[in-house]
MDTraj code that builds the backbone (N, CA, C; nanometers):
import mdtraj as md
import numpy as np

residues = "MET GLY GLN GLU VAL LEU LEU SER ARG THR LYS ARG HIS ALA ASN PHE ARG LEU SER ASN VAL SER SER PHE VAL THR GLU LEU LEU GLU ILE HIS ALA ASP GLU PRO THR LEU HIS VAL VAL PHE ILE PRO GLY ASN PRO GLY VAL VAL ALA PHE TYR LYS ASP LEU VAL GLU SER LEU TYR GLU LEU LEU GLY GLY SER VAL SER LEU THR GLY LEU LYS SER GLU VAL GLY ASN LEU LYS GLU GLY ARG ASN ARG VAL PRO ASN ARG GLN TYR ASN PRO SER LEU ASP ILE ARG GLU GLN LYS HIS".split()
xyz = np.array([
    [4.7381, 17.6437, 8.4115],
    [4.6801, 17.6811, 8.5395],
    [4.5421, 17.6165, 8.5534],
    [4.5192, 17.5407, 8.6634],
    [4.3927, 17.4691, 8.6981],
    [4.2903, 17.5657, 8.7303],
    [4.1775, 17.5327, 8.6982],
    [4.0487, 17.6178, 8.7381],
    [4.0052, 17.5648, 8.8855],
    [3.9829, 17.6601, 8.9569],
    [3.9313, 17.6243, 9.0862],
    [3.7727, 17.6087, 9.0942],
    [3.7302, 17.5086, 9.1473],
    [3.5744, 17.5142, 9.1748],
    [3.5475, 17.5326, 9.3047],
    [3.4619, 17.6381, 9.3224],
    [3.4378, 17.6702, 9.4679],
    [3.2892, 17.6247, 9.4861],
    [3.2934, 17.5461, 9.6042],
    [3.1552, 17.4694, 9.6565],
    [3.0938, 17.5608, 9.7250],
    [2.9715, 17.6051, 9.6724],
    [2.8695, 17.7007, 9.7533],
    [2.7549, 17.6445, 9.7953],
    [2.7326, 17.6530, 9.9250],
    [2.6085, 17.6152, 9.9773],
    [2.5032, 17.7398, 9.9768],
    [2.3755, 17.7133, 9.9529],
    [2.2891, 17.8101, 9.9710],
    [2.2647, 17.8505, 10.1288],
    [2.2593, 17.9669, 10.1635],
    [2.2519, 18.0118, 10.2953],
    [2.1093, 17.9508, 10.3364],
    [2.1015, 17.8961, 10.4531],
    [1.9812, 17.8536, 10.5080],
    [1.9319, 17.9477, 10.6097],
    [1.8091, 17.9795, 10.6051],
    [1.7595, 18.0831, 10.6885],
    [1.6615, 18.0152, 10.7955],
    [1.6675, 18.0757, 10.9097],
    [1.5802, 18.0379, 11.0337],
    [1.4411, 18.0727, 10.9998],
    [1.3456, 17.9737, 11.0538],
    [1.2026, 18.0001, 11.0229],
    [1.1338, 18.0389, 11.1499],
    [1.0527, 18.1388, 11.1386],
    [0.9818, 18.1816, 11.2721],
    [0.8318, 18.1257, 11.2575],
    [0.7693, 18.0675, 11.3642],
    [0.6345, 18.0183, 11.3548],
    [0.5840, 18.0106, 11.4877],
    [0.4484, 18.0036, 11.5149],
    [0.3788, 17.9993, 11.6321],
    [0.3385, 17.8556, 11.6564],
    [0.3446, 17.8060, 11.7728],
    [0.3235, 17.6645, 11.7863],
    [0.2560, 17.6581, 11.9283],
    [0.1707, 17.5542, 11.9486],
    [0.1042, 17.5192, 12.0673],
    [0.2051, 17.4325, 12.1559],
    [0.2571, 17.4971, 12.2556],
    [0.3558, 17.4218, 12.3475],
    [0.3061, 17.4266, 12.4926],
    [0.2844, 17.3245, 12.5595],
    [0.2323, 17.3169, 12.6989],
    [0.1181, 17.4093, 12.7187],
    [0.0160, 17.3903, 12.6207],
    [-0.1061, 17.4657, 12.6062],
    [-0.0949, 17.6198, 12.5834],
    [0.0219, 17.6669, 12.5546],
    [0.0415, 17.8045, 12.5242],
    [0.0940, 17.8159, 12.3912],
    [0.0292, 17.9462, 12.3317],
    [0.0888, 17.9663, 12.1880],
    [0.2243, 18.0154, 12.2067],
    [0.3146, 17.9752, 12.1536],
    [0.4573, 17.9911, 12.1781],
    [0.5343, 18.0461, 12.0409],
    [0.6104, 18.1328, 12.0494],
    [0.6996, 18.1735, 11.9305],
    [0.8198, 18.0688, 11.9256],
    [0.8315, 18.0171, 11.8016],
    [0.9554, 17.9360, 11.7697],
    [1.0360, 17.9960, 11.6601],
    [1.1681, 17.9729, 11.6684],
    [1.2611, 18.0045, 11.5648],
    [1.3351, 17.8804, 11.5300],
    [1.3329, 17.8307, 11.4149],
    [1.3901, 17.6990, 11.3918],
    [1.4882, 17.7172, 11.2526],
    [1.5871, 17.6180, 11.2622],
    [1.6681, 17.5976, 11.1403],
    [1.7031, 17.4538, 11.1562],
    [1.6676, 17.3764, 11.0519],
    [1.6718, 17.2326, 11.0529],
    [1.7998, 17.1883, 10.9409],
    [1.8801, 17.1029, 11.0031],
    [1.9746, 17.0479, 10.9227],
    [1.9123, 16.9346, 10.8606],
    [1.9692, 16.9041, 10.7162],
    [1.9210, 16.7736, 10.6520],
    [1.9417, 16.6535, 10.7188],
    [2.0686, 16.6227, 10.7606],
    [2.0914, 16.5137, 10.8396],
    [2.1534, 16.5587, 10.9791],
    [2.0734, 16.6079, 11.0727],
    [2.1228, 16.6567, 11.2006],
    [2.1999, 16.5512, 11.2941],
    [2.3181, 16.6009, 11.3384],
    [2.3809, 16.5147, 11.4499],
    [2.3512, 16.5474, 11.5904],
    [2.2759, 16.6753, 11.6057],
    [2.2381, 16.7115, 11.7155],
    [2.1295, 16.8144, 11.7059],
    [2.0257, 16.8248, 11.8053],
    [1.9228, 16.9327, 11.8135],
    [1.9434, 17.0156, 11.9285],
    [1.9692, 17.1357, 11.9002],
    [1.9911, 17.2321, 12.0241],
    [1.8548, 17.3166, 12.0418],
    [1.8013, 17.3174, 12.1591],
    [1.6848, 17.3947, 12.1893],
    [1.7431, 17.4977, 12.2917],
    [1.7043, 17.6180, 12.2618],
    [1.7368, 17.7301, 12.3522],
    [1.6320, 17.8180, 12.3962],
    [1.6301, 17.8610, 12.5168],
    [1.5154, 17.9606, 12.5551],
    [1.5966, 18.0851, 12.5951],
    [1.5742, 18.1959, 12.5181],
    [1.6378, 18.3070, 12.5392],
    [1.5951, 18.3971, 12.6823],
    [1.6912, 18.4685, 12.7250],
    [1.6837, 18.5310, 12.8487],
    [1.6267, 18.6737, 12.8081],
    [1.7138, 18.7795, 12.8286],
    [1.6676, 18.9221, 12.8020],
    [1.7334, 18.9607, 12.6898],
    [1.6674, 18.9930, 12.5847],
    [1.5257, 18.9969, 12.5652],
    [1.4857, 18.8593, 12.5304],
    [1.3678, 18.8264, 12.5746],
    [1.3157, 18.6967, 12.5586],
    [1.2441, 18.6886, 12.4235],
    [1.2631, 18.7625, 12.3283],
    [1.2021, 18.7628, 12.1932],
    [1.2792, 18.6733, 12.1082],
    [1.2270, 18.5620, 12.0618],
    [1.3117, 18.4705, 11.9751],
    [1.3567, 18.5214, 11.8456],
    [1.2696, 18.6173, 11.7906],
    [1.3143, 18.6671, 11.6659],
    [1.4493, 18.7537, 11.6631],
    [1.4674, 18.8126, 11.7762],
    [1.5855, 18.8829, 11.8082],
    [1.7126, 18.8046, 11.7740],
    [1.7178, 18.6807, 11.7892],
    [1.8172, 18.5896, 11.7810],
    [1.8260, 18.5177, 11.6501],
    [1.7537, 18.5678, 11.5427],
    [1.7548, 18.5011, 11.4108],
    [1.8930, 18.5010, 11.3580],
    [1.9798, 18.6127, 11.3545],
    [2.1137, 18.6232, 11.3025],
    [2.2053, 18.5233, 11.3823],
    [2.1774, 18.5134, 11.5260],
    [2.2689, 18.4150, 11.6031],
    [2.2434, 18.2704, 11.5580],
    [2.1172, 18.2365, 11.5371],
    [2.0717, 18.1109, 11.5098],
    [2.1370, 18.0593, 11.3571],
    [2.1060, 18.1587, 11.2728],
    [2.1772, 18.1365, 11.1291],
    [2.3391, 18.1102, 11.1309],
    [2.3904, 18.2062, 11.2131],
    [2.5399, 18.2006, 11.2139],
    [2.5838, 18.0770, 11.2947],
    [2.5190, 18.0330, 11.4008],
    [2.5555, 17.9040, 11.4653],
    [2.5384, 17.7797, 11.3678],
    [2.4369, 17.7888, 11.3087],
    [2.4121, 17.6751, 11.2005],
    [2.5364, 17.6694, 11.0857],
    [2.5681, 17.7910, 11.0495],
    [2.6767, 17.7853, 10.9325],
    [2.8076, 17.7469, 11.0239],
    [2.8336, 17.8009, 11.1390],
    [2.9654, 17.7722, 11.2113],
    [2.9821, 17.6254, 11.2395],
    [2.8612, 17.5453, 11.2516],
    [2.8563, 17.4201, 11.2877],
    [2.8437, 17.3362, 11.1563],
    [2.8751, 17.3871, 11.0522],
    [2.8728, 17.3153, 10.9289],
    [2.7410, 17.2579, 10.8810],
    [2.6310, 17.3175, 10.9323],
    [2.5038, 17.2708, 10.8769],
    [2.4740, 17.1356, 10.9442],
    [2.5305, 17.0950, 11.0398],
    [2.4987, 16.9471, 11.0907],
    [2.4055, 16.9606, 11.2216],
    [2.3823, 17.0663, 11.2565],
    [2.3039, 17.0880, 11.3809],
    [2.1641, 17.1476, 11.3646],
    [2.0542, 17.0910, 11.4034],
    [1.9180, 17.1762, 11.4053],
    [1.9058, 17.2598, 11.5340],
    [1.8675, 17.3685, 11.5220],
    [1.8381, 17.4506, 11.6312],
    [1.6878, 17.4996, 11.6464],
    [1.6420, 17.5159, 11.7598],
    [1.5183, 17.5709, 11.7779],
    [1.5237, 17.6692, 11.8955],
    [1.4751, 17.7908, 11.8762],
    [1.4497, 17.8836, 11.9755],
    [1.3238, 17.8958, 12.0270],
    [1.3098, 17.9124, 12.1602],
    [1.1594, 17.8949, 12.2070],
    [1.1316, 17.9889, 12.3030],
    [1.0376, 18.0792, 12.2907],
    [0.9955, 18.1883, 12.3677],
    [0.9366, 18.1442, 12.5117],
    [0.9889, 18.1675, 12.6208],
    [0.9421, 18.1178, 12.7493],
    [0.8124, 18.1815, 12.7884],
    [0.7265, 18.1316, 12.8207],
    [0.5914, 18.2100, 12.8679],
    [0.6165, 18.2542, 13.0202],
    [0.7044, 18.1810, 13.0895],
    [0.7247, 18.2249, 13.2334],
    [0.7656, 18.3667, 13.2430],
    [0.8406, 18.4325, 13.1555],
    [0.8853, 18.5616, 13.1530],
    [0.7596, 18.6638, 13.1150],
    [0.6673, 18.6092, 13.0588],
    [0.5592, 18.7061, 13.0204],
    [0.4282, 18.6989, 13.1011],
    [0.4456, 18.6806, 13.2325],
    [0.3311, 18.6705, 13.3115],
    [0.2942, 18.8183, 13.3389],
    [0.1556, 18.8331, 13.3318],
    [0.1013, 18.9720, 13.3663],
    [0.0708, 18.9789, 13.5113],
    [0.1000, 19.0916, 13.5632],
    [0.0777, 19.1170, 13.7020],
    [-0.0638, 19.0679, 13.7489],
    [-0.1007, 18.9733, 13.8463],
    [-0.2260, 18.9539, 13.8745],
    [-0.3030, 18.8410, 13.7969],
    [-0.2196, 18.7934, 13.6987],
    [-0.2912, 18.6933, 13.6039],
    [-0.1804, 18.5760, 13.5975],
    [-0.2064, 18.4849, 13.6663],
    [-0.1130, 18.3648, 13.6518],
    [-0.1569, 18.2673, 13.5448],
    [-0.0612, 18.2574, 13.4531],
    [-0.0933, 18.1859, 13.3359],
    [-0.0154, 18.0486, 13.3324],
    [0.0707, 18.0385, 13.4420],
    [0.1534, 17.9091, 13.4468],
    [0.0520, 17.7883, 13.4966],
    [0.0509, 17.6758, 13.4225],
    [-0.0283, 17.5748, 13.4701],
    [0.0281, 17.5114, 13.5992],
    [-0.0592, 17.4430, 13.6647],
    [-0.0266, 17.3746, 13.7913],
    [0.0928, 17.2799, 13.7828],
    [0.1037, 17.2203, 13.6671],
    [0.2196, 17.1271, 13.6391],
    [0.3345, 17.2072, 13.5975],
    [0.4494, 17.1427, 13.6115],
    [0.5876, 17.2175, 13.5681],
    [0.5705, 17.2496, 13.4091],
    [0.6075, 17.3696, 13.3892],
    [0.6290, 17.4028, 13.2397],
    [0.7490, 17.3377, 13.1768],
    [0.7489, 17.2494, 13.0833],
    [0.8606, 17.1901, 13.0387],
    [0.8377, 17.1687, 12.8812],
    [0.8775, 17.2777, 12.8239],
    [0.8645, 17.2970, 12.6716],
    [0.9474, 17.1970, 12.5985],
    [1.0522, 17.1572, 12.6407],
    [1.1326, 17.0761, 12.5625],
    [1.0623, 16.9359, 12.5348],
    [1.0044, 16.8816, 12.6289],
    [0.9188, 16.7619, 12.6147],
    [0.8175, 16.7720, 12.5165],
    [0.7517, 16.8916, 12.5012],
    [0.6380, 16.9035, 12.4058],
    [0.7028, 16.9147, 12.2671],
    [0.8143, 16.9941, 12.2477],
    [0.8746, 16.9998, 12.1317],
    [0.9189, 16.8713, 12.0658],
    [0.9772, 16.7737, 12.1578],
    [1.0103, 16.6432, 12.1066],
    [0.9015, 16.5560, 12.0546],
    [0.7958, 16.5926, 12.1188],
    [0.6679, 16.5167, 12.0914],
    [0.6088, 16.5510, 11.9615],
    [0.6149, 16.6754, 11.9300],
    [0.5582, 16.7206, 11.7974],
    [0.6164, 16.6732, 11.6731],
    [0.5277, 16.6520, 11.5744],
    [0.5663, 16.6154, 11.4476],
    [0.5965, 16.7355, 11.3580],
    [0.6894, 16.7412, 11.2806],
    [0.6997, 16.8513, 11.1804],
    [0.6399, 16.8254, 11.0554],
])
top = md.Topology()
chain = top.add_chain()
for i, resn in enumerate(residues, 1):
    res = top.add_residue(resn, chain, resSeq=i)
    for name in ("N", "CA", "C"):
        top.add_atom(name, md.element.get_by_symbol(name[0]), res)
traj = md.Trajectory(xyz[None], top)
């Protein structure tokens, strides 16, 4: 009887960090592939707290075979306080800032 060798990958965990995106301190949830074929950026709706989606991000990474990097980005637009407009005059485009940042 031959001995089976099971290939086991260490589970990769999503990292939570704060970053300056479009002049706002923004919550990011990231998981990076070693050799990504695609980078997915998502902005969660309700609830807009990216940490809530940690299990989802880790599951997607596993389901896609570890070949995709994922970044969850908290949208500041949903966090405006009444009477206090924090949106800059220019259009808020976090995906451009994410691509410009160096890791």
